[in-house]
Residue frames relative to the residue before (quaternion, step in Angstrom):
aa qw qx qy qz dx dy dz
M 1.0000 0.0000 0.0000 0.0000 0.00 0.00 0.00
V 0.6821 0.4681 -0.3158 0.4645 3.67 0.78 -0.87
I 0.5905 0.5692 -0.3345 0.4640 3.62 1.03 -0.83
V 0.7029 0.4685 -0.2909 0.4491 3.58 0.76 -1.05
R 0.6337 0.5342 -0.3277 0.4535 3.59 1.05 -0.81
S 0.6399 0.5407 -0.3004 0.4560 3.49 1.02 -0.94
L 0.6838 0.5001 -0.2740 0.4552 3.51 0.96 -0.96
V 0.6290 0.5254 -0.3293 0.4689 3.61 1.10 -0.69
W 0.6507 0.5232 -0.2654 0.4821 3.56 1.10 -0.78
F 0.6346 0.4803 -0.3301 0.5075 3.57 1.12 -0.74
V 0.6536 0.5151 -0.3179 0.4544 3.67 0.82 -0.83
L 0.6617 0.4873 -0.2891 0.4910 3.65 1.05 -0.88
G 0.6484 0.4785 -0.3452 0.4811 3.58 1.08 -0.60
I 0.6381 0.4824 -0.3549 0.4839 3.71 0.86 -0.55
A 0.7037 0.4265 -0.3392 0.4558 3.58 0.75 -0.69
G 0.6209 0.4989 -0.3736 0.4754 3.69 1.02 -0.54
G 0.5824 0.5696 -0.3591 0.4555 3.65 1.13 -0.43
F 0.6685 0.4643 -0.3096 0.4915 3.47 0.91 -0.85
V 0.6285 0.5357 -0.3624 0.4321 3.62 0.83 -0.85
A 0.6615 0.5327 -0.2698 0.4538 3.52 0.97 -1.06
A 0.6491 0.4833 -0.2983 0.5061 3.58 0.83 -0.93
H 0.6367 0.5105 -0.3687 0.4451 3.73 0.87 -0.65
L 0.6840 0.4916 -0.2760 0.4629 3.46 0.85 -1.08
V 0.6651 0.4954 -0.3241 0.4552 3.63 0.97 -0.79
N 0.6448 0.5669 -0.3008 0.4152 3.53 1.11 -0.72
K 0.5876 0.6113 -0.3405 0.4062 3.49 1.24 -0.57
D 0.6816 0.4755 -0.2611 0.4911 3.50 1.21 -0.87
P 0.5416 -0.6287 0.4247 0.3621 3.75 -0.83 0.90
R 0.6322 0.4901 -0.3826 0.4623 3.77 0.93 -0.56
G 0.6621 0.5384 -0.3138 0.4163 3.49 0.92 -0.72
Q 0.5899 0.5328 -0.3038 0.5252 3.43 1.35 -0.73
E 0.6738 0.4751 -0.3224 0.4652 3.61 0.78 -0.73
L 0.6243 0.4991 -0.3548 0.4851 3.65 1.05 -0.70
F 0.6830 0.4650 -0.3148 0.4671 3.63 0.73 -0.87
A 0.5764 0.5351 -0.3853 0.4827 3.77 1.12 -0.39
Q 0.6935 0.4736 -0.2974 0.4543 3.55 0.86 -0.95
L 0.6385 0.5120 -0.3515 0.4546 3.54 1.09 -0.75
D 0.6138 0.5844 -0.3209 0.4228 3.57 1.03 -0.89
S 0.6669 0.5430 -0.2412 0.4497 3.31 1.09 -1.08
R 0.6516 0.5173 -0.2685 0.4855 3.57 0.94 -0.96
I 0.6541 0.4809 -0.3138 0.4925 3.57 1.04 -0.96
G 0.6252 0.5250 -0.3500 0.4593 3.71 0.94 -0.78
E 0.6374 0.5244 -0.3220 0.4637 3.67 0.97 -0.79
F 0.6209 0.5612 -0.2917 0.4632 3.61 1.07 -1.01
T 0.7185 0.4532 -0.2340 0.4729 3.51 0.79 -1.14
D 0.6320 0.5160 -0.3309 0.4742 3.57 0.95 -0.59
R 0.6666 0.4854 -0.2977 0.4811 3.59 0.97 -0.82
M 0.6595 0.5037 -0.3048 0.4674 3.54 1.00 -0.83
S 0.6686 0.4940 -0.2850 0.4771 3.59 1.08 -0.69
D 0.5676 0.5272 -0.3641 0.5170 3.64 1.25 -0.62
A 0.6997 0.4915 -0.2907 0.4293 3.62 0.71 -1.14
Y 0.5981 0.5980 -0.2794 0.4546 3.48 1.06 -0.79
H 0.7039 0.4435 -0.2049 0.5155 3.60 0.85 -1.10
E 0.6492 0.4657 -0.3501 0.4890 3.58 0.97 -0.63
Q 0.6424 0.4806 -0.3546 0.4803 3.71 0.88 -0.63
E 0.6232 0.5324 -0.3435 0.4584 3.56 1.02 -0.75
T 0.6652 0.4899 -0.3045 0.4740 3.60 0.91 -0.73
R 0.6269 0.5082 -0.3486 0.4767 3.63 1.01 -0.76
L 0.6705 0.4907 -0.3081 0.4634 3.63 0.81 -0.98
S 0.6306 0.5074 -0.3568 0.4665 3.62 0.80 -0.80
R 0.6557 0.5190 -0.3016 0.4580 3.70 0.83 -0.83
L 0.6065 0.5350 -0.3242 0.4908 3.51 1.12 -0.93
I 0.6970 0.5178 -0.2587 0.4232 3.51 0.71 -1.19
D 0.6625 0.4741 -0.3140 0.4875 3.61 1.06 -0.82
D 0.5963 0.5195 -0.3592 0.4956 3.69 1.03 -0.78
A 0.6898 0.4348 -0.3386 0.4695 3.76 0.63 -0.73
K 0.5842 0.5405 -0.3756 0.4748 3.69 0.97 -0.57
D 0.6826 0.4803 -0.2828 0.4727 3.52 0.75 -0.98
A 0.6449 0.5239 -0.2956 0.4714 3.63 0.90 -0.91
A 0.6605 0.4815 -0.3092 0.4860 3.60 1.00 -0.90
G 0.6470 0.5356 -0.3332 0.4284 3.59 0.91 -0.80
T 0.6474 0.5300 -0.2676 0.4778 3.51 1.10 -0.92
A 0.6458 0.5276 -0.3112 0.4557 3.54 1.08 -0.87
V 0.6568 0.4634 -0.2828 0.5234 3.51 1.08 -0.85
D 0.7115 0.4754 -0.3395 0.3905 3.64 0.57 -0.73
T 0.6189 0.5749 -0.3346 0.4177 3.60 1.14 -0.85
P 0.6785 0.4446 -0.3372 0.4778 3.77 0.76 -0.74
A 0.6336 0.5361 -0.3506 0.4338 3.57 1.00 -0.91
D 0.6457 0.5066 -0.3415 0.4580 3.68 0.99 -0.92
A 0.6628 0.5406 -0.2922 0.4279 3.55 0.92 -0.92
A 0.6656 0.4617 -0.3198 0.4915 3.52 1.10 -0.76
G 0.5681 0.5781 -0.3664 0.4569 3.56 1.14 -0.55
D 0.6292 0.5455 -0.2692 0.4838 3.54 0.83 -1.15
A 0.7111 0.4562 -0.2996 0.4432 3.62 0.68 -1.15
A 0.6503 0.5225 -0.3109 0.4555 3.59 1.01 -0.94
A 0.6202 0.5162 -0.3421 0.4815 3.64 1.02 -0.68
A 0.6641 0.5175 -0.2852 0.4581 3.53 0.92 -0.93
V 0.6626 0.4759 -0.3065 0.4905 3.58 0.99 -0.70
R 0.6042 0.5560 -0.3245 0.4695 3.66 1.11 -0.68
T 0.6801 0.4653 -0.3170 0.4696 3.51 0.99 -0.93
T 0.6570 0.5223 -0.3217 0.4383 3.57 0.99 -0.84
V 0.7677 0.4017 -0.2099 0.4529 3.54 0.79 -0.93
S 0.5816 0.5488 -0.4263 0.4229 3.69 0.98 -0.30
P 0.5029 -0.6955 0.4412 0.2622 3.51 -1.04 0.81
S 0.4393 -0.7391 0.4694 0.2009 3.36 -0.98 0.86
D 0.3869 -0.7424 0.4875 0.2479 3.59 -0.85 0.60
């Protein structure tokens, strides 16, 4: 029962907000207010988008650096093992 009552008040609040916004938009001052609000929201979303893309670029570079470091870490022991195997073969092989 309480949830239904809360839901009804929520829906009435949304409907009242739309009616109030419609009435405010009819007035030239209200239109100016909404234009400023729209401009500020646009600036905010642009800044958020720029920050997101900047962070995405940073993380992409970090991941690429980690991949390079991991590749180097794998290649170095493999090269060392190959060198050691070659040294053992040279040492063990019979001389003419």
